[in-house]
Biopython code that builds the backbone (N, CA, C, O; Angstrom):
import numpy as np
from Bio.PDB.StructureBuilder import StructureBuilder

atoms = [
    (1, "MET", "N", (-10.395, -38.842, -56.092)),
    (1, "MET", "CA", (-9.483, -37.744, -56.349)),
    (1, "MET", "C", (-8.065, -38.146, -55.969)),
    (1, "MET", "O", (-7.854, -38.954, -55.065)),
    (2, "ALA", "N", (-7.111, -37.578, -56.664)),
    (2, "ALA", "CA", (-5.699, -37.847, -56.411)),
    (2, "ALA", "C", (-5.199, -36.930, -55.298)),
    (2, "ALA", "O", (-5.549, -35.751, -55.247)),
    (3, "LYS", "N", (-4.379, -37.486, -54.409)),
    (3, "LYS", "CA", (-3.869, -36.709, -53.297)),
    (3, "LYS", "C", (-2.349, -36.784, -53.274)),
    (3, "LYS", "O", (-1.773, -37.867, -53.377)),
    (4, "LEU", "N", (-1.708, -35.641, -53.140)),
    (4, "LEU", "CA", (-0.259, -35.541, -53.131)),
    (4, "LEU", "C", (0.267, -35.238, -51.741)),
    (4, "LEU", "O", (-0.349, -34.488, -50.983)),
    (5, "TYR", "N", (1.406, -35.823, -51.411)),
    (5, "TYR", "CA", (2.185, -35.436, -50.234)),
    (5, "TYR", "C", (3.230, -34.447, -50.741)),
    (5, "TYR", "O", (3.901, -34.706, -51.740)),
    (6, "VAL", "N", (3.367, -33.321, -50.058)),
    (6, "VAL", "CA", (4.365, -32.319, -50.431)),
    (6, "VAL", "C", (5.249, -32.081, -49.216)),
    (6, "VAL", "O", (4.785, -31.579, -48.192)),
    (7, "GLY", "N", (6.526, -32.442, -49.332)),
    (7, "GLY", "CA", (7.468, -32.294, -48.234)),
    (7, "GLY", "C", (8.505, -31.219, -48.505)),
    (7, "GLY", "O", (8.655, -30.745, -49.631)),
    (8, "ASN", "N", (9.216, -30.844, -47.451)),
    (8, "ASN", "CA", (10.266, -29.826, -47.463)),
    (8, "ASN", "C", (9.701, -28.433, -47.734)),
    (8, "ASN", "O", (10.347, -27.596, -48.365)),
    (9, "LEU", "N", (8.484, -28.203, -47.246)),
    (9, "LEU", "CA", (7.872, -26.882, -47.393)),
    (9, "LEU", "C", (8.575, -25.886, -46.469)),
    (9, "LEU", "O", (9.041, -26.259, -45.392)),
    (10, "PRO", "N", (8.650, -24.627, -46.888)),
    (10, "PRO", "CA", (9.206, -23.611, -45.994)),
    (10, "PRO", "C", (8.272, -23.388, -44.808)),
    (10, "PRO", "O", (7.070, -23.632, -44.906)),
    (11, "ARG", "N", (8.818, -22.930, -43.703)),
    (11, "ARG", "CA", (8.016, -22.698, -42.490)),
    (11, "ARG", "C", (6.948, -21.631, -42.696)),
    (11, "ARG", "O", (5.968, -21.575, -41.953)),
    (12, "SER", "N", (7.135, -20.793, -43.695)),
    (12, "SER", "CA", (6.173, -19.721, -43.961)),
    (12, "SER", "C", (5.002, -20.178, -44.833)),
    (12, "SER", "O", (4.100, -19.390, -45.117)),
    (13, "ALA", "N", (5.010, -21.442, -45.258)),
    (13, "ALA", "CA", (3.958, -21.941, -46.151)),
    (13, "ALA", "C", (2.594, -21.927, -45.471)),
    (13, "ALA", "O", (2.468, -22.198, -44.277)),
    (14, "THR", "N", (1.581, -21.606, -46.264)),
    (14, "THR", "CA", (0.196, -21.630, -45.792)),
    (14, "THR", "C", (-0.618, -22.482, -46.764)),
    (14, "THR", "O", (-0.142, -22.841, -47.841)),
    (15, "ASP", "N", (-1.844, -22.797, -46.370)),
    (15, "ASP", "CA", (-2.733, -23.556, -47.253)),
    (15, "ASP", "C", (-2.884, -22.835, -48.595)),
    (15, "ASP", "O", (-2.793, -23.456, -49.654)),
    (16, "SER", "N", (-3.111, -21.536, -48.540)),
    (16, "SER", "CA", (-3.344, -20.783, -49.777)),
    (16, "SER", "C", (-2.073, -20.658, -50.617)),
    (16, "SER", "O", (-2.151, -20.704, -51.845)),
    (17, "SER", "N", (-0.905, -20.500, -49.989)),
    (17, "SER", "CA", (0.323, -20.390, -50.786)),
    (17, "SER", "C", (0.658, -21.720, -51.452)),
    (17, "SER", "O", (1.168, -21.735, -52.572)),
    (18, "LEU", "N", (0.378, -22.840, -50.778)),
    (18, "LEU", "CA", (0.602, -24.160, -51.374)),
    (18, "LEU", "C", (-0.355, -24.379, -52.540)),
    (18, "LEU", "O", (0.056, -24.847, -53.603)),
    (19, "SER", "N", (-1.617, -24.046, -52.349)),
    (19, "SER", "CA", (-2.613, -24.183, -53.415)),
    (19, "SER", "C", (-2.231, -23.320, -54.619)),
    (19, "SER", "O", (-2.321, -23.774, -55.760)),
    (20, "GLU", "N", (-1.814, -22.099, -54.372)),
    (20, "GLU", "CA", (-1.427, -21.178, -55.440)),
    (20, "GLU", "C", (-0.207, -21.708, -56.203)),
    (20, "GLU", "O", (-0.153, -21.610, -57.429)),
    (21, "PHE", "N", (0.762, -22.263, -55.489)),
    (21, "PHE", "CA", (1.964, -22.812, -56.121)),
    (21, "PHE", "C", (1.608, -23.942, -57.076)),
    (21, "PHE", "O", (2.100, -23.978, -58.204)),
    (22, "VAL", "N", (0.755, -24.870, -56.634)),
    (22, "VAL", "CA", (0.373, -26.014, -57.467)),
    (22, "VAL", "C", (-0.487, -25.555, -58.649)),
    (22, "VAL", "O", (-0.354, -26.079, -59.755)),
    (23, "THR", "N", (-1.350, -24.598, -58.418)),
    (23, "THR", "CA", (-2.186, -24.055, -59.497)),
    (23, "THR", "C", (-1.327, -23.376, -60.559)),
    (23, "THR", "O", (-1.563, -23.559, -61.754)),
    (24, "LYS", "N", (-0.327, -22.591, -60.135)),
    (24, "LYS", "CA", (0.559, -21.914, -61.086)),
    (24, "LYS", "C", (1.384, -22.914, -61.891)),
    (24, "LYS", "O", (1.828, -22.609, -62.998)),
    (25, "ALA", "N", (1.590, -24.115, -61.332)),
    (25, "ALA", "CA", (2.323, -25.165, -62.051)),
    (25, "ALA", "C", (1.437, -25.843, -63.094)),
    (25, "ALA", "O", (1.908, -26.691, -63.852)),
    (26, "GLY", "N", (0.145, -25.471, -63.135)),
    (26, "GLY", "CA", (-0.733, -25.980, -64.178)),
    (26, "GLY", "C", (-1.687, -27.081, -63.763)),
    (26, "GLY", "O", (-2.215, -27.796, -64.613)),
    (27, "PHE", "N", (-1.916, -27.227, -62.456)),
    (27, "PHE", "CA", (-2.808, -28.285, -61.974)),
    (27, "PHE", "C", (-3.990, -27.668, -61.242)),
    (27, "PHE", "O", (-3.852, -26.653, -60.560)),
    (28, "ASN", "N", (-5.160, -28.295, -61.392)),
    (28, "ASN", "CA", (-6.360, -27.832, -60.703)),
    (28, "ASN", "C", (-6.397, -28.434, -59.304)),
    (28, "ASN", "O", (-6.297, -29.649, -59.137)),
    (29, "VAL", "N", (-6.539, -27.585, -58.317)),
    (29, "VAL", "CA", (-6.492, -27.989, -56.920)),
    (29, "VAL", "C", (-7.889, -27.973, -56.314)),
    (29, "VAL", "O", (-8.618, -26.988, -56.428)),
    (30, "ALA", "N", (-8.253, -29.086, -55.665)),
    (30, "ALA", "CA", (-9.521, -29.146, -54.934)),
    (30, "ALA", "C", (-9.319, -28.609, -53.516)),
    (30, "ALA", "O", (-10.170, -27.890, -52.994)),
    (31, "SER", "N", (-8.178, -28.964, -52.890)),
    (31, "SER", "CA", (-7.869, -28.461, -51.551)),
    (31, "SER", "C", (-6.382, -28.604, -51.282)),
    (31, "SER", "O", (-5.699, -29.426, -51.893)),
    (32, "ALA", "N", (-5.891, -27.790, -50.356)),
    (32, "ALA", "CA", (-4.491, -27.853, -49.939)),
    (32, "ALA", "C", (-4.452, -27.650, -48.431)),
    (32, "ALA", "O", (-5.176, -26.821, -47.880)),
    (33, "LEU", "N", (-3.595, -28.421, -47.779)),
    (33, "LEU", "CA", (-3.493, -28.348, -46.325)),
    (33, "LEU", "C", (-2.029, -28.443, -45.912)),
    (33, "LEU", "O", (-1.360, -29.437, -46.194)),
    (34, "VAL", "N", (-1.540, -27.408, -45.245)),
    (34, "VAL", "CA", (-0.200, -27.426, -44.666)),
    (34, "VAL", "C", (-0.366, -27.872, -43.222)),
    (34, "VAL", "O", (-1.155, -27.293, -42.475)),
    (35, "ILE", "N", (0.378, -28.902, -42.829)),
    (35, "ILE", "CA", (0.271, -29.440, -41.474)),
    (35, "ILE", "C", (1.026, -28.524, -40.511)),
    (35, "ILE", "O", (2.170, -28.142, -40.753)),
    (36, "LYS", "N", (0.349, -28.186, -39.415)),
    (36, "LYS", "CA", (0.915, -27.252, -38.442)),
    (36, "LYS", "C", (1.123, -27.926, -37.095)),
    (36, "LYS", "O", (0.419, -28.874, -36.746)),
    (37, "ASP", "N", (2.094, -27.428, -36.346)),
    (37, "ASP", "CA", (2.349, -27.889, -34.991)),
    (37, "ASP", "C", (1.168, -27.486, -34.113)),
    (37, "ASP", "O", (0.715, -26.342, -34.166)),
    (38, "LYS", "N", (0.670, -28.417, -33.309)),
    (38, "LYS", "CA", (-0.511, -28.137, -32.480)),
    (38, "LYS", "C", (-0.242, -27.072, -31.428)),
    (38, "LYS", "O", (-1.134, -26.288, -31.100)),
    (39, "LEU", "N", (0.967, -27.033, -30.898)),
    (39, "LEU", "CA", (1.272, -26.085, -29.830)),
    (39, "LEU", "C", (1.629, -24.699, -30.348)),
    (39, "LEU", "O", (1.143, -23.698, -29.821)),
    (40, "THR", "N", (2.473, -24.630, -31.373)),
    (40, "THR", "CA", (2.961, -23.336, -31.841)),
    (40, "THR", "C", (2.188, -22.782, -33.024)),
    (40, "THR", "O", (2.190, -21.572, -33.252)),
    (41, "GLY", "N", (1.527, -23.651, -33.778)),
    (41, "GLY", "CA", (0.820, -23.207, -34.973)),
    (41, "GLY", "C", (1.739, -23.012, -36.171)),
    (41, "GLY", "O", (1.281, -22.608, -37.240)),
    (42, "ALA", "N", (3.033, -23.295, -36.007)),
    (42, "ALA", "CA", (3.995, -23.145, -37.103)),
    (42, "ALA", "C", (3.878, -24.325, -38.061)),
    (42, "ALA", "O", (3.563, -25.443, -37.653)),
    (43, "ALA", "N", (4.137, -24.061, -39.334)),
    (43, "ALA", "CA", (4.118, -25.121, -40.347)),
    (43, "ALA", "C", (5.183, -26.150, -39.996)),
    (43, "ALA", "O", (6.289, -25.798, -39.587)),
    (44, "ARG", "N", (4.839, -27.429, -40.161)),
    (44, "ARG", "CA", (5.766, -28.514, -39.821)),
    (44, "ARG", "C", (6.637, -28.940, -40.994)),
    (44, "ARG", "O", (7.467, -29.837, -40.847)),
    (45, "GLY", "N", (6.466, -28.318, -42.153)),
    (45, "GLY", "CA", (7.337, -28.606, -43.286)),
    (45, "GLY", "C", (6.763, -29.582, -44.302)),
    (45, "GLY", "O", (7.460, -29.994, -45.229)),
    (46, "PHE", "N", (5.497, -29.953, -44.134)),
    (46, "PHE", "CA", (4.865, -30.824, -45.130)),
    (46, "PHE", "C", (3.378, -30.546, -45.184)),
    (46, "PHE", "O", (2.805, -29.921, -44.292)),
    (47, "GLY", "N", (2.767, -31.028, -46.259)),
    (47, "GLY", "CA", (1.339, -30.818, -46.419)),
    (47, "GLY", "C", (0.779, -31.766, -47.474)),
    (47, "GLY", "O", (1.480, -32.636, -47.991)),
    (48, "PHE", "N", (-0.489, -31.576, -47.776)),
    (48, "PHE", "CA", (-1.189, -32.430, -48.725)),
    (48, "PHE", "C", (-1.995, -31.564, -49.678)),
    (48, "PHE", "O", (-2.567, -30.542, -49.299)),
    (49, "VAL", "N", (-2.020, -32.009, -50.932)),
    (49, "VAL", "CA", (-2.807, -31.319, -51.956)),
    (49, "VAL", "C", (-3.712, -32.345, -52.607)),
    (49, "VAL", "O", (-3.256, -33.388, -53.075)),
    (50, "GLU", "N", (-4.992, -32.040, -52.632)),
    (50, "GLU", "CA", (-5.956, -32.892, -53.313)),
    (50, "GLU", "C", (-6.231, -32.260, -54.663)),
    (50, "GLU", "O", (-6.701, -31.125, -54.750)),
    (51, "LEU", "N", (-5.933, -33.005, -55.712)),
    (51, "LEU", "CA", (-6.143, -32.506, -57.061)),
    (51, "LEU", "C", (-7.596, -32.671, -57.476)),
    (51, "LEU", "O", (-8.290, -33.573, -57.007)),
    (52, "SER", "N", (-8.040, -31.801, -58.349)),
    (52, "SER", "CA", (-9.409, -31.885, -58.853)),
    (52, "SER", "C", (-9.603, -33.160, -59.659)),
    (52, "SER", "O", (-8.648, -33.752, -60.161)),
    (53, "GLU", "N", (-10.841, -33.561, -59.769)),
    (53, "GLU", "CA", (-11.206, -34.758, -60.541)),
    (53, "GLU", "C", (-10.644, -34.653, -61.953)),
    (53, "GLU", "O", (-10.744, -33.608, -62.596)),
    (54, "GLY", "N", (-10.056, -35.739, -62.426)),
    (54, "GLY", "CA", (-9.540, -35.783, -63.778)),
    (54, "GLY", "C", (-8.069, -35.416, -63.916)),
    (54, "GLY", "O", (-7.490, -35.607, -64.986)),
    (55, "GLU", "N", (-7.456, -34.898, -62.870)),
    (55, "GLU", "CA", (-6.032, -34.570, -62.933)),
    (55, "GLU", "C", (-5.210, -35.854, -62.884)),
    (55, "GLU", "O", (-5.564, -36.800, -62.181)),
    (56, "ASP", "N", (-4.116, -35.879, -63.632)),
    (56, "ASP", "CA", (-3.227, -37.038, -63.704)),
    (56, "ASP", "C", (-2.223, -36.977, -62.552)),
    (56, "ASP", "O", (-1.364, -36.096, -62.510)),
    (57, "LEU", "N", (-2.340, -37.914, -61.627)),
    (57, "LEU", "CA", (-1.491, -37.936, -60.443)),
    (57, "LEU", "C", (-0.011, -38.052, -60.804)),
    (57, "LEU", "O", (0.816, -37.301, -60.287)),
    (58, "GLN", "N", (0.322, -38.987, -61.686)),
    (58, "GLN", "CA", (1.730, -39.198, -62.033)),
    (58, "GLN", "C", (2.321, -37.976, -62.741)),
    (58, "GLN", "O", (3.487, -37.644, -62.528)),
    (59, "ARG", "N", (1.546, -37.323, -63.562)),
    (59, "ARG", "CA", (2.006, -36.108, -64.236)),
    (59, "ARG", "C", (2.251, -34.998, -63.214)),
    (59, "ARG", "O", (3.202, -34.227, -63.341)),
    (60, "ALA", "N", (1.385, -34.923, -62.204)),
    (60, "ALA", "CA", (1.554, -33.911, -61.159)),
    (60, "ALA", "C", (2.812, -34.186, -60.331)),
    (60, "ALA", "O", (3.571, -33.265, -60.029)),
    (61, "VAL", "N", (3.030, -35.444, -59.967)),
    (61, "VAL", "CA", (4.234, -35.799, -59.204)),
    (61, "VAL", "C", (5.473, -35.438, -60.020)),
    (61, "VAL", "O", (6.391, -34.795, -59.511)),
    (62, "ALA", "N", (5.495, -35.850, -61.275)),
    (62, "ALA", "CA", (6.651, -35.578, -62.139)),
    (62, "ALA", "C", (6.866, -34.079, -62.340)),
    (62, "ALA", "O", (8.005, -33.615, -62.400)),
    (63, "GLY", "N", (5.781, -33.328, -62.443)),
    (63, "GLY", "CA", (5.883, -31.895, -62.688)),
    (63, "GLY", "C", (6.237, -31.073, -61.465)),
    (63, "GLY", "O", (6.793, -29.982, -61.594)),
    (64, "LEU", "N", (5.926, -31.575, -60.284)),
    (64, "LEU", "CA", (6.140, -30.792, -59.067)),
    (64, "LEU", "C", (7.356, -31.231, -58.248)),
    (64, "LEU", "O", (7.977, -30.411, -57.573)),
    (65, "ASN", "N", (7.693, -32.511, -58.305)),
    (65, "ASN", "CA", (8.799, -33.014, -57.493)),
    (65, "ASN", "C", (10.109, -32.316, -57.886)),
    (65, "ASN", "O", (10.480, -32.287, -59.059)),
    (66, "GLY", "N", (10.789, -31.764, -56.900)),
    (66, "GLY", "CA", (12.048, -31.068, -57.141)),
    (66, "GLY", "C", (11.899, -29.592, -57.450)),
    (66, "GLY", "O", (12.892, -28.866, -57.485)),
    (67, "GLN", "N", (10.662, -29.128, -57.678)),
    (67, "GLN", "CA", (10.441, -27.701, -57.924)),
    (67, "GLN", "C", (10.771, -26.909, -56.665)),
    (67, "GLN", "O", (10.675, -27.427, -55.552)),
    (68, "SER", "N", (11.155, -25.669, -56.846)),
    (68, "SER", "CA", (11.583, -24.838, -55.731)),
    (68, "SER", "C", (10.464, -23.909, -55.270)),
    (68, "SER", "O", (9.814, -23.245, -56.078)),
    (69, "LEU", "N", (10.255, -23.876, -53.965)),
    (69, "LEU", "CA", (9.316, -22.943, -53.339)),
    (69, "LEU", "C", (10.079, -22.220, -52.245)),
    (69, "LEU", "O", (10.502, -22.826, -51.261)),
    (70, "GLU", "N", (10.252, -20.903, -52.432)),
    (70, "GLU", "CA", (11.026, -20.074, -51.510)),
    (70, "GLU", "C", (12.422, -20.654, -51.266)),
    (70, "GLU", "O", (12.919, -20.662, -50.140)),
    (71, "GLY", "N", (13.036, -21.136, -52.340)),
    (71, "GLY", "CA", (14.397, -21.640, -52.256)),
    (71, "GLY", "C", (14.536, -23.062, -51.733)),
    (71, "GLY", "O", (15.654, -23.536, -51.531)),
    (72, "ARG", "N", (13.433, -23.743, -51.513)),
    (72, "ARG", "CA", (13.479, -25.124, -51.009)),
    (72, "ARG", "C", (12.963, -26.075, -52.073)),
    (72, "ARG", "O", (11.875, -25.880, -52.616)),
    (73, "ALA", "N", (13.751, -27.111, -52.373)),
    (73, "ALA", "CA", (13.350, -28.121, -53.357)),
    (73, "ALA", "C", (12.307, -29.033, -52.725)),
    (73, "ALA", "O", (12.581, -29.687, -51.718)),
    (74, "LEU", "N", (11.130, -29.080, -53.301)),
    (74, "LEU", "CA", (10.027, -29.849, -52.738)),
    (74, "LEU", "C", (10.151, -31.330, -53.063)),
    (74, "LEU", "O", (10.662, -31.714, -54.115)),
    (75, "THR", "N", (9.676, -32.144, -52.141)),
    (75, "THR", "CA", (9.550, -33.579, -52.348)),
    (75, "THR", "C", (8.070, -33.856, -52.528)),
    (75, "THR", "O", (7.274, -33.602, -51.625)),
    (76, "VAL", "N", (7.695, -34.375, -53.688)),
    (76, "VAL", "CA", (6.282, -34.616, -53.984)),
    (76, "VAL", "C", (6.094, -36.080, -54.366)),
    (76, "VAL", "O", (6.768, -36.603, -55.253)),
    (77, "ASN", "N", (5.164, -36.724, -53.674)),
    (77, "ASN", "CA", (4.821, -38.124, -53.921)),
    (77, "ASN", "C", (3.316, -38.294, -53.825)),
    (77, "ASN", "O", (2.598, -37.393, -53.392)),
    (78, "GLU", "N", (2.853, -39.469, -54.237)),
    (78, "GLU", "CA", (1.457, -39.809, -54.008)),
    (78, "GLU", "C", (1.258, -39.986, -52.508)),
    (78, "GLU", "O", (2.046, -40.672, -51.857)),
    (79, "ALA", "N", (0.223, -39.379, -51.959)),
    (79, "ALA", "CA", (-0.075, -39.530, -50.533)),
    (79, "ALA", "C", (-0.573, -40.935, -50.282)),
    (79, "ALA", "O", (-1.384, -41.462, -51.043)),
    (80, "ARG", "N", (-0.089, -41.541, -49.215)),
    (80, "ARG", "CA", (-0.509, -42.896, -48.852)),
    (80, "ARG", "C", (-1.425, -42.828, -47.653)),
    (80, "ARG", "O", (-1.307, -41.932, -46.818)),
    (81, "SER", "N", (-2.331, -43.770, -47.570)),
    (81, "SER", "CA", (-3.230, -43.847, -46.418)),
    (81, "SER", "C", (-2.436, -44.230, -45.187)),
    (81, "SER", "O", (-1.491, -45.014, -45.277)),
    (82, "PRO", "N", (-2.811, -43.682, -44.024)),
    (82, "PRO", "CA", (-2.123, -44.090, -42.802)),
    (82, "PRO", "C", (-2.382, -45.556, -42.511)),
    (82, "PRO", "O", (-3.427, -46.100, -42.868)),
    (83, "ARG", "N", (-1.434, -46.177, -41.867)),
    (83, "ARG", "CA", (-1.603, -47.589, -41.514)),
    (83, "ARG", "C", (-2.705, -47.737, -40.480)),
    (83, "ARG", "O", (-2.910, -46.865, -39.635)),
    (84, "THR", "N", (-3.401, -48.842, -40.564)),
    (84, "THR", "CA", (-4.439, -49.109, -39.578)),
    (84, "THR", "C", (-3.997, -50.257, -38.705)),
    (84, "THR", "O", (-3.257, -51.136, -39.146)),
    (85, "GLY", "N", (-4.442, -50.251, -37.487)),
    (85, "GLY", "CA", (-4.087, -51.323, -36.556)),
    (85, "GLY", "C", (-2.698, -51.108, -35.992)),
    (85, "GLY", "O", (-1.866, -50.433, -36.598)),
    (86, "GLY", "N", (-2.454, -51.683, -34.834)),
    (86, "GLY", "CA", (-1.182, -51.483, -34.188)),
    (86, "GLY", "C", (-0.302, -52.703, -34.186)),
    (86, "GLY", "O", (0.846, -52.633, -33.748)),
    (87, "PHE", "N", (-0.803, -53.813, -34.662)),
    (87, "PHE", "CA", (-0.033, -55.039, -34.603)),
    (87, "PHE", "C", (0.110, -55.640, -35.986)),
    (87, "PHE", "O", (-0.650, -55.318, -36.899)),
    (88, "SER", "N", (1.075, -56.501, -36.131)),
    (88, "SER", "CA", (1.312, -57.124, -37.428)),
    (88, "SER", "C", (0.622, -58.477, -37.503)),
    (88, "SER", "O", (1.258, -59.497, -37.768)),
    (89, "GLY", "N", (-0.656, -58.476, -37.272)),
    (89, "GLY", "CA", (-1.407, -59.698, -37.445)),
    (89, "GLY", "C", (-1.664, -60.472, -36.169)),
    (89, "GLY", "O", (-2.632, -61.230, -36.105)),
    (90, "ASP", "N", (-0.825, -60.309, -35.142)),
    (90, "ASP", "CA", (-1.084, -61.070, -33.923)),
    (90, "ASP", "C", (-1.816, -60.198, -32.917)),
    (90, "ASP", "O", (-1.471, -59.035, -32.712)),
    (91, "ARG", "N", (-2.794, -60.759, -32.319)),
    (91, "ARG", "CA", (-3.673, -60.010, -31.437)),
    (91, "ARG", "C", (-3.049, -59.718, -30.090)),
    (91, "ARG", "O", (-3.540, -58.862, -29.355)),
    (92, "ASP", "N", (-1.979, -60.411, -29.754)),
    (92, "ASP", "CA", (-1.368, -60.200, -28.441)),
    (92, "ASP", "C", (-0.142, -59.294, -28.509)),
    (92, "ASP", "O", (0.656, -59.265, -27.572)),
    (93, "GLY", "N", (0.015, -58.565, -29.593)),
    (93, "GLY", "CA", (1.099, -57.607, -29.703)),
    (93, "GLY", "C", (2.464, -58.244, -29.839)),
    (93, "GLY", "O", (3.463, -57.630, -29.463)),
    (94, "GLY", "N", (2.539, -59.446, -30.360)),
    (94, "GLY", "CA", (3.816, -60.105, -30.565)),
    (94, "GLY", "C", (4.210, -61.027, -29.434)),
    (94, "GLY", "O", (5.164, -61.794, -29.565)),
    (95, "ARG", "N", (3.492, -60.967, -28.325)),
    (95, "ARG", "CA", (3.794, -61.861, -27.203)),
    (95, "ARG", "C", (3.183, -63.223, -27.478)),
    (95, "ARG", "O", (2.136, -63.316, -28.118)),
    (96, "ARG", "N", (3.794, -64.226, -27.027)),
    (96, "ARG", "CA", (3.255, -65.577, -27.150)),
    (96, "ARG", "C", (2.897, -66.081, -25.769)),
    (96, "ARG", "O", (3.462, -65.634, -24.771)),
    (97, "ASP", "N", (1.978, -66.994, -25.713)),
    (97, "ASP", "CA", (1.558, -67.545, -24.431)),
    (97, "ASP", "C", (2.703, -68.348, -23.828)),
    (97, "ASP", "O", (2.974, -69.480, -24.229)),
    (98, "ARG", "N", (3.369, -67.729, -22.849)),
    (98, "ARG", "CA", (4.487, -68.383, -22.188)),
    (98, "ARG", "C", (4.102, -68.834, -20.785)),
    (98, "ARG", "O", (4.902, -69.418, -20.054)),
    (99, "GLY", "N", (2.872, -68.550, -20.438)),
    (99, "GLY", "CA", (2.425, -68.940, -19.112)),
    (99, "GLY", "C", (2.820, -67.954, -18.022)),
    (99, "GLY", "O", (2.482, -68.154, -16.855)),
    (100, "ASP", "N", (3.527, -66.901, -18.385)),
    (100, "ASP", "CA", (3.911, -65.936, -17.361)),
    (100, "ASP", "C", (3.085, -64.663, -17.553)),
    (100, "ASP", "O", (3.257, -63.933, -18.529)),
    (101, "TYR", "N", (2.219, -64.424, -16.635)),
    (101, "TYR", "CA", (1.343, -63.276, -16.717)),
    (101, "TYR", "C", (1.781, -62.234, -15.690)),
    (101, "TYR", "O", (1.046, -61.894, -14.763)),
    (102, "ARG", "N", (3.001, -61.742, -15.887)),
    (102, "ARG", "CA", (3.538, -60.750, -14.967)),
    (102, "ARG", "C", (2.827, -59.434, -15.153)),
    (102, "ARG", "O", (2.384, -59.087, -16.248)),
    (103, "ARG", "N", (2.730, -58.719, -14.069)),
    (103, "ARG", "CA", (2.128, -57.396, -14.127)),
    (103, "ARG", "C", (3.189, -56.383, -13.736)),
    (103, "ARG", "O", (3.990, -56.622, -12.833)),
    (104, "ASP", "N", (3.186, -55.291, -14.400)),
    (104, "ASP", "CA", (4.091, -54.207, -14.041)),
    (104, "ASP", "C", (3.288, -53.163, -13.281)),
    (104, "ASP", "O", (2.392, -52.521, -13.828)),
    (105, "TYR", "N", (3.636, -53.009, -11.992)),
    (105, "TYR", "CA", (2.933, -52.025, -11.163)),
    (105, "TYR", "C", (3.786, -50.805, -10.961)),
    (105, "TYR", "O", (3.367, -49.862, -10.289)),
]
sb = StructureBuilder()
sb.init_structure("model")
sb.init_model(0)
sb.init_chain("A")
sb.init_seg("    ")
for serial, (resi, resn, name, xyz) in enumerate(atoms, 1):
    if name == "N":
        sb.init_residue(resn, " ", resi, " ")
    sb.init_atom(name, np.array(xyz, "f"), 0.0, 1.0, " ", f" {name:<3s}", serial, name[0])
structure = sb.get_structure()
């Protein structure tokens, strides 16, 4: 399934309002999720929409990017997978064996 990143959402956005917005734009939605602050529960201004099987991702991006929701121009892109791993290939975090094994206490 195709997954969209939707940015610049209004603080009042909910999962259902995001799903309804994308559906009204002519796309079938499998799920919609507005990301919320863990402490306050307020929308953080972005979310993700999973399109139903068979929906054209590029057509959805082109059709939704820049559209206005509650007066805010949305930024819509293909959602990317989060990066895995914390280092860029080296197992020692970028440090090289210099022979100094200092400890910070």
